[in-house]
C-alpha positions as CSV (number, residue, x, y, z in Angstrom):
1,M,22.1,6.3,-13.7
2,V,20.9,4.9,-10.4
3,E,20.4,1.2,-10.0
4,V,17.3,0.3,-8.3
5,N,17.2,-3.1,-6.4
6,I,13.7,-4.0,-6.6
7,I,14.0,-6.9,-4.1
8,S,15.5,-4.6,-1.4
9,I,12.4,-2.1,-2.0
10,G,9.9,-4.9,-1.7
11,M,11.5,-6.1,1.5
12,L,11.6,-2.6,2.9
13,I,7.9,-2.1,2.1
14,I,7.1,-5.5,3.9
15,V,9.0,-4.5,7.0
16,I,7.4,-1.1,7.0
17,G,3.9,-2.8,6.8
18,F,4.8,-5.2,9.9
19,V,5.9,-2.1,11.8
20,L,2.7,-0.3,11.0
21,V,0.6,-3.3,12.2
22,F,2.5,-3.6,15.3
23,V,2.2,0.0,16.1
24,G,-1.5,-0.3,15.5
25,I,-1.9,-3.0,17.8
26,L,0.0,-1.4,20.7
27,S,-1.9,1.8,20.1
28,Q,-5.4,0.2,20.5
29,T,-7.5,1.8,23.1
30,K,-9.7,-0.1,25.4
31,G,-13.4,0.3,24.4
32,K,-14.7,1.4,21.0
33,A,-12.3,1.4,18.1
34,K,-13.3,2.1,14.4
35,V,-11.6,-0.1,12.0
36,E,-11.4,0.5,8.4
37,G,-9.7,-1.5,5.7
38,G,-9.5,-2.8,2.1
39,G,-7.4,-4.4,-0.5
40,I,-5.8,-3.6,-3.9
41,I,-4.9,-6.4,-6.4
42,F,-2.5,-5.6,-9.1
43,I,-2.6,-7.5,-12.3
44,G,0.7,-6.4,-14.0
45,P,0.9,-2.7,-13.7
46,F,-2.8,-2.2,-13.6
47,P,-4.6,-1.9,-10.1
48,V,-7.8,-3.6,-9.5
49,I,-9.8,-2.2,-6.6
50,G,-10.8,-5.3,-4.5
51,G,-13.1,-3.4,-2.0
52,A,-13.0,-1.3,1.1
53,T,-15.1,-1.1,4.4
54,S,-15.8,2.6,4.0
55,E,-15.8,5.4,1.4
56,R,-12.8,6.9,3.1
57,A,-10.6,3.8,2.9
58,F,-11.7,3.3,-0.6
59,H,-10.4,6.8,-1.6
60,I,-7.3,6.1,0.2
61,L,-6.8,2.8,-1.8
62,I,-7.4,4.6,-5.1
63,A,-4.7,7.2,-4.2
64,I,-2.3,4.5,-3.2
65,S,-3.0,2.6,-6.4
66,V,-2.4,5.6,-8.5
67,V,1.0,6.3,-6.9
68,F,2.1,2.6,-7.3
69,F,0.9,2.7,-11.0
70,L,3.0,5.9,-11.6
71,V,6.1,4.5,-9.8
72,F,5.8,1.4,-11.9
73,M,5.5,3.3,-15.1
74,I,8.4,5.7,-14.2
75,L,10.7,2.8,-13.3
76,N,10.0,1.1,-16.5
77,Y,10.5,4.3,-18.7
78,V,13.9,5.0,-17.0
79,R,15.3,1.6,-17.9
């Protein structure tokens, strides 16, 4: 059985987020840039979609929340 250190996974996700934001800032072009965003709030294992600035961002948020929900359920089932 593989031990999963949740704190290490959380720190890794935070670092990846910072790197993605930094790369996004560096790759901005002068002139017009289209920015999309949104947010997901999790209450326990259940995702609550907070909102998004476009339909495309909304669909991406739904996909991410389904993946996180499934990972949470799988990790709880393995224990």
